[in-house]
C-alpha positions as CSV (number, residue, x, y, z in Angstrom):
1,X,89.3,109.2,27.9
2,X,90.9,110.0,31.3
3,X,89.1,113.4,31.3
4,X,85.7,111.7,31.2
5,X,86.6,109.5,34.1
6,X,88.0,112.5,36.0
7,X,84.9,114.6,35.5
8,X,82.6,111.7,36.4
9,X,84.6,111.2,39.6
10,X,84.4,114.9,40.5
11,X,80.7,114.9,39.8
12,X,80.1,111.9,42.0
13,X,82.1,113.4,44.8
14,X,80.0,116.6,44.5
15,X,76.8,114.7,44.7
16,X,77.9,112.7,47.7
17,X,79.0,115.9,49.5
18,X,75.6,117.5,48.8
19,X,73.7,114.5,50.0
20,X,75.8,114.3,53.2
21,X,75.3,118.1,53.9
22,X,71.5,117.7,53.5
23,X,71.1,114.8,55.9
24,X,68.9,115.7,58.9
25,X,70.9,116.1,62.0
26,X,69.3,114.7,65.2
27,X,68.0,117.3,67.6
28,X,69.2,117.6,71.1
29,X,67.0,115.4,73.4
30,X,66.4,118.4,75.7
31,X,64.8,120.2,72.7
32,X,62.0,117.5,72.5
33,X,58.8,118.0,74.4
34,X,58.4,116.2,77.8
35,X,57.5,112.6,77.7
36,X,53.7,112.1,77.8
37,X,51.9,110.2,80.5
38,X,51.3,107.4,78.0
39,X,55.0,107.2,77.3
40,X,55.9,107.2,81.0
41,X,53.3,104.4,81.7
42,X,54.7,102.3,78.8
43,X,58.2,102.8,80.1
44,X,57.3,101.9,83.7
45,X,55.6,98.7,82.4
46,X,58.8,97.7,80.6
47,X,57.5,98.4,77.1
48,X,60.5,100.4,75.9
49,X,59.8,99.9,72.1
50,X,56.1,101.0,72.6
51,X,57.3,104.1,74.5
52,X,59.7,105.0,71.7
53,X,56.8,104.6,69.2
54,X,54.6,106.9,71.3
55,X,57.4,109.5,71.6
56,X,57.9,109.4,67.8
57,X,54.2,109.8,67.2
58,X,53.6,112.5,69.7
59,X,56.6,114.8,69.0
60,X,57.7,113.9,65.5
61,X,61.1,112.6,66.6
62,X,63.3,110.4,64.6
63,X,64.0,106.9,65.8
64,X,67.4,108.0,67.1
65,X,65.9,111.1,68.9
66,X,63.1,109.1,70.5
67,X,65.5,106.3,71.6
68,X,67.7,108.9,73.3
69,X,64.8,110.6,74.9
70,X,63.5,107.4,76.3
71,X,66.9,106.3,77.5
72,X,67.4,109.7,79.2
73,X,64.1,109.4,80.9
74,X,64.7,105.8,82.0
75,X,68.0,106.8,83.6
């Protein structure tokens, strides 16, 4: 009985380790293309969320990547 529990635990840990290793790592913000004129205009008008959406749509960035890019540009 304990062997079944042990092997199930080991299998679960292996699956969790594999899933963790396959997670997509965020790119460096400097690797993203420059912010478009649309994104800059949205940011200047105070529409940060719309600017993040535009960044994601234009360069295929994740939410985290786009948020970092917009924050970097705003600074």
